[in-house]
Steps between C-alpha positions, in 0.01 A plus 500: 500500500621612843708183534666567162583857607649379828711240324625754246599739778686224678689410184593862435618539856721196471636633167599828669674311783681278249637795304609691808699204639653428158633856471854568622396842633189674630250542217240773425134442426544656153761236416282220645206618291708488182651156578164349600288672232264640764366854555716701730216584741427126536861421577518792747189379679632140520841614627335712769289204612808277515681773693217515749523126553875523566600316182656800321674809626630821346867574480620757756412853386356365180190375320632179350400165647701201631432186698398564866603289802170306497555388140863411566391302805246316286767409245728368777215299646428342160863408448536363853181292484598138563229358269569737205877468551514119542687436171744786568566381853572143379761633259651715778508203739667271241764769439566544870535127552736477206723786614461433872456872553211739562321619187244775464283696259477876528311789350548875509257712694569873481844555645524152658574144406236259638529124559181324385616135490787325673634154578741472787800267503524240772843618614508609864662835408232703320410862438145578613331698215138371482240564236395864518849624597592836343857578401677786323540480128849646465690247709323167430548261208138502390462871568795586281364276231175692493686832499723383215201424280318826563496788250787735597266792580286282724807363676643848557169620652479205731860513620476877549217443742682232708798571726782256411583401861814303574374176657837320487849599396421356157177693434525713183394851592660696215241557221754483219650176628149356549407593148808319364410195707142507364636513143700185565196333646288593195762351269550181699137448607615415850444714812770468767504582870853458632430566872351838409173465686622293791851399602548129452217463248550456124235464226442459128180583312375440144190643331177313421392650169152534348407480132559871454854472623422663839592367841209324669702460817848397613628161606789496750716270706694611805747348738706597802869550420577253777372232261580624149701759309347714231698299246350178627150652489557601134529129409126483563417745225403233236249346744376845604440601136334166420261550791431863390406370154264248655345775714457718194326220313253423781426856620571754222483340160163347591342843524258544212431863573623788286873569485 
């Protein structure tokens, strides 16, 4: 009987974590209780225990819960695991070999873009951005792709909390101009970095979509301008989208959990 109780508690704890990370904003225990069909005191107790373990945290000056650094680190470790990500890495390697450029997979973590898989080109001139690198969202191809697919209110909150620093003379720091750029990206489905993060570096990114139509992660290719123009990089979009569809099939569509 004790084993059954422990198993039930573990399942409920996982269900709370799952709902919190699926939400596009901090979520209250009352809402979690309704969505999970559990008593509010039970959900509150589970959330407190998860908070004590560093898996959940409360929003600043609030009572609602969101993913904590330990949980986000766990998610990154799972995605970066070479055994679990073998199929994904094979697709990424094939794409990099076809394009003869560096390709990477990225996820969003709080206010940052994080590289969790990457295949380097064999060209002698390369940009060193290893797995685990953190970049700004507002001036990178993948970052702008994530921003473009956020709910407007969520995007406004995030951008309001981040200073739009000018990293190059092409970095977009005007909020209205950035919003217009994000609208174009949403319509085209392609994130673009035209030397906005680093002078001499260009990049394109496309989304990897799950069954519910959400972005699992982003797939990007980048190149130094000494080797290619942005127009030349755009010629790779069919291959990039084909690889994104293959990644979606092997990583997202295979999920048999609840939508």
